[in-house]
C-alpha positions in Angstrom: -82.5 1.2 -33.8 -85.7 2.2 -33.9 -88.2 2.4 -30.4 -90.9 0.3 -32.1 -88.6 -2.2 -33.5 -90.1 -5.8 -32.6 -88.0 -9.3 -32.9 -85.8 -9.6 -29.7 -86.0 -12.7 -27.7 -87.3 -12.9 -24.3 -86.9 -15.6 -21.7 -88.1 -15.7 -18.0 -87.0 -18.6 -16.1 -85.8 -19.3 -12.4 -87.1 -20.9 -9.3 -89.5 -18.4 -8.5 -93.5 -17.8 -9.0 -94.5 -15.5 -11.9 -92.9 -16.4 -15.1 -96.0 -17.2 -17.5 -97.8 -14.2 -15.3 -95.1 -11.6 -16.7 -95.5 -13.4 -20.3 -99.3 -12.7 -19.8 -99.0 -8.9 -18.4 -96.6 -8.7 -21.9 -99.2 -9.7 -23.6 -101.8 -7.4 -22.4 -100.0 -4.5 -22.8 -99.0 -5.6 -26.7 -102.9 -6.0 -27.4 -103.6 -2.6 -25.9 -101.0 -2.0 -28.3 -103.0 -3.3 -31.3 -100.7 -6.2 -31.9 -101.2 -9.5 -32.8 -100.7 -12.0 -30.0 -100.4 -16.1 -30.0 -99.3 -18.4 -27.2 -98.7 -21.8 -26.9 -99.0 -23.6 -24.2 -96.6 -26.6 -23.3 -97.5 -29.6 -21.3 -100.2 -27.7 -19.6 -103.2 -29.7 -20.7 -106.6 -30.1 -19.3 -108.8 -27.1 -18.6 -107.8 -25.9 -14.7 -105.6 -22.9 -15.8 -108.3 -20.2 -15.0 -106.2 -17.4 -17.0 -108.0 -18.9 -20.1 -111.6 -18.0 -19.0 -110.6 -14.5 -20.1 -108.3 -15.4 -22.6 -110.9 -17.3 -24.2 -112.7 -13.7 -24.4 -110.1 -12.1 -26.1 -109.7 -14.8 -29.3 -110.7 -12.7 -32.4 -108.2 -11.0 -34.9 -105.4 -9.5 -32.7 -105.3 -12.6 -30.0 -104.8 -17.2 -30.3 -103.9 -19.6 -28.2 -103.2 -23.2 -28.4 -102.9 -26.4 -25.8 -100.8 -28.8 -25.8 -99.9 -31.4 -23.3 -102.1 -33.6 -21.2 -103.9 -33.0 -18.4 -100.8 -32.9 -15.5 -103.3 -31.2 -12.6 -105.5 -33.6 -10.2 -108.1 -30.7 -9.2 -109.0 -33.1 -6.0 -105.4 -33.7 -4.6 -104.2 -30.4 -6.2 -100.8 -31.5 -7.2 -99.3 -31.8 -10.4 -98.3 -35.3 -12.2 -94.8 -35.7 -13.0 -92.8 -38.3 -15.5 -92.8 -37.8 -19.0 -95.5 -40.7 -21.4 -95.3 -41.3 -24.8 -98.3 -38.4 -25.3 -96.5 -36.2 -23.8 -93.7 -36.2 -26.1 -96.6 -36.4 -28.8 -98.0 -33.3 -27.5 -95.1 -31.4 -27.5 -94.4 -32.1 -31.4 -97.7 -31.3 -32.2 -96.8 -27.4 -30.5 -93.3 -27.5 -32.4 -95.4 -27.6 -35.5 -97.7 -24.8 -34.6 -94.9 -23.0 -33.8 -93.5 -23.3 -37.5 -97.4 -22.5 -39.2 -97.5 -19.5 -37.3 -93.5 -18.9 -38.5 -94.6 -19.3 -42.1 -97.6 -17.5 -41.2 -95.6 -14.3 -40.0 -98.7 -13.0 -38.9 -98.0 -12.2 -35.4 -96.1 -9.8 -33.7 -95.4 -11.7 -30.7 -95.7 -15.3 -29.8 -95.2 -16.6 -26.6 -94.4 -20.4 -25.8 -95.0 -21.3 -22.2 -93.3 -23.8 -20.6 -90.9 -24.0 -23.2 -87.9 -24.3 -21.3 -89.2 -27.5 -18.9 -90.4 -29.3 -22.0 -86.6 -28.9 -23.5 -85.0 -29.6 -19.8 -87.4 -32.9 -19.1 -86.8 -34.1 -23.0 -90.5 -33.4 -24.5 -88.8 -31.6 -26.9 -85.5 -32.0 -28.4 -83.3 -29.5 -27.9 -81.6 -29.5 -31.6 -85.1 -29.9 -33.2 -86.4 -26.8 -31.2 -83.1 -24.7 -32.3 -83.6 -25.2 -35.8 -87.6 -24.2 -35.8 -85.9 -21.0 -33.9 -83.8 -20.2 -36.7 -86.9 -20.3 -39.0 -88.1 -17.5 -37.1 -89.4 -14.4 -38.6 -87.3 -11.2 -37.3 -90.0 -9.1 -36.6 -91.7 -11.6 -34.4 -91.0 -11.1 -30.6 -90.6 -14.3 -28.9 -91.2 -15.1 -25.3 -89.6 -18.5 -24.0 -91.1 -19.1 -20.2 -90.3 -21.5 -17.5 -87.6 -23.2 -15.4 -84.3 -25.0 -17.0 -83.6 -22.6 -19.7 -80.7 -24.2 -21.5 -77.6 -22.6 -22.1 -78.3 -22.6 -26.2 -82.1 -21.0 -25.6 -80.1 -18.5 -23.1 -77.5 -17.6 -25.8 -80.6 -16.9 -28.3 -81.6 -14.2 -25.8 -82.0 -10.4 -25.8 -83.5 -10.7 -22.6 -83.4 -13.0 -19.6 -85.4 -12.5 -16.7 -84.3 -15.0 -13.8 -87.3 -15.1 -10.9 -85.4 -16.2 -7.9 -87.8 -18.2 -5.0 -86.9 -16.3 -2.1 -89.6 -18.0 0.3 -92.8 -19.9 -1.0 -95.8 -21.1 0.9 -95.4 -24.8 -1.0 -92.4 -25.7 1.0 -94.8 -25.0 4.0 -97.9 -27.4 2.6 -100.0 -25.1 1.0 -101.2 -26.7 -2.3 -101.9 -25.1 -5.4 -104.9 -22.5 -5.2 -107.2 -21.8 -7.9 -106.7 -18.3 -9.1 -103.4 -17.8 -8.0 -101.5 -20.8 -8.9 -103.6 -22.0 -11.8 
């Protein structure tokens, strides 16, 4: 197999911090190698994710991103809303439609599905529907699936699995989400 062959499936999962951060680092590396990148953010609506300020500067022929999901972060209280509403599911379906479109176009080298694993786990995305879409993936597209609670079915599709493990976290001591670090 050639060293330059794209088309693997990565899963970044676990209860530790760093899954999205790792995926973004890989996107930067691929961009530096003149690859075409797309990111679909699942269940991360709103304008509170500060990496997007930098990503906005990268948008062009080789980079695009899509935001799905309702706003879940309250910037005043610095807490996230939990639970699933009908609009959350509608937004997740919009994300799945974007995946299908990108697969049909087959113009990206690397596709990151940020927080797809918890979207499946929480029932925003139906597992069987996602697996059917995954079967349509062009073999040359490198696919990154992030988030906690990756299902056994998704893990079985992976060529690489990285589990982030929480050993110690300042949230447990009452520290709330910090701008520039958690969002």
